[in-house]
Phi, psi and omega in degrees: 000131184288154185301319176302316177298315173301318180303319180292319177294318177296322180295318180295324177293320178296313182297312179299318180298314182291331178287345177264348193287329179299319181292316185297323180303308183295322179295314182300322186286349173281345180249333189231156170283170181293331175292315184294322179294319180292327180297313179295312182298317181293319173305313178299314178298319182294321175301314181299311184289331175294321172299315182299315179297322176291317178296321182274353176059054182247014180299326179300333183287339177293317181296342181272357179289134181281160179302330178297316180292325171300318176295324178294314177297329176298320175292317178301315177298332175285327178282319178212118020269346194295293186297314183302305185285331173298318177293315181298313182293322174300321175300319179297322182293328183264341185239154167302149182297327179294345179261313182298313187302305183294324180294316175304321188289350181279015187300327179298333178293316178296321179301316180304321180291314182297317176300325177287323182282320189249337179251008177052040177255104180303149176275118175306139188304320181297335180290337176298334175299305180299323180295318182288329176297312181290319176300318176302321178295318178298318181295317180300318183285323180293318185280318190284347182272354178145171177296140180276126177077178180052048177088359180260223181292129182285122177296320178299317176302316179297322177296321178296319179298318176295317175305322181297322178295319181293319179298321183286324183291329177291320177300317180302318182293317184286316181297325181296330179291333182272350191304319185270352188253328186230138181303137184299328179291325181289321180296313179303311182300310190293317178304313180285333172302304178299312180304315177292326172299312178303315184292318178294318175298324181289342177292343175294335181246011180234141181280096184255128179226114181241052188263350184260130177300315180299323178297311178299319178292326179293322179288325173300315181299317176304310182300323179286314193246000167260320189251325193258279187297325179298315179298320179293319177300311183297322176294323177293323178296317181293325185287326192269340189277152170262000181223078176306328180300315180304315180300315179295321180296329176299331182298334182288348173288333191297314180296330181282317177297326180300323180296323177298315181291320178300319182284321184279319188270310180277349177064032171279131176283108180283115184282159180297329183288336177293315179297310182296319179291319176301318182293325177291322181297310182289325177300313180296319177295314180297318182298315179292328183276325185249346186241355176233309187286146169247002178280184182292150180293147171269156175211153179204150169279146181291000000 
């Protein structure tokens, strides 16, 4: 089998995994709190990355990390998985899946603003077109899904979904600085090592109950297919392909496939404004990425 064919297979596994996680979040949250779900998912992901480090024989790379790098990973672990997923999971607990997922998906637009503010990378004028398209999509989904507050769509949930996009964009900036200095497997392992330690420490002050088997299995599924296996498959796809743009483009199928699972499994009635808003969000991201920018591609899990 050719490497490009393998790359497409790996990418499809990642995309299919990401397209199911919005549904799995909502299922898990019927049995667990958002903290309990993240605790199980983070432990599962840490186990996956531990096995990966062992299989790749990369433990010696840990010993080469400097004290400064250990400190940076301590911060990264606090940012992701802890802060990012706690905020994201709480947003899913408060919102319909068809609302929380697309708003979180708008993170590349937030990234543009952060790069302009803190990395002094000016936003090309044409990119404002893509930004307004995506922000218009977010507004359409937020308003079109029902009245905000007073028993309708949770305003706090909308703010949390937007905050999750900000947190992921912040994580992307910090993590991107390590890309050429530290092996990607080491970065993933160290981030989840610290994140899991923080979450385990947090159980001493949190009322945690993991007594339901369906809840535990749902949390394990999230750890495997939102945080673990999907990242590994996507990384393999990027390394093996001769056409990285195609692999990145396949990722844009995930949020639309996700709506299918949300409708079929969760029985949410997908309103027309969700489809239209998601189309605007993705159109804005694609416009900025492929028709304006000459920088490296952005990428995100659903």
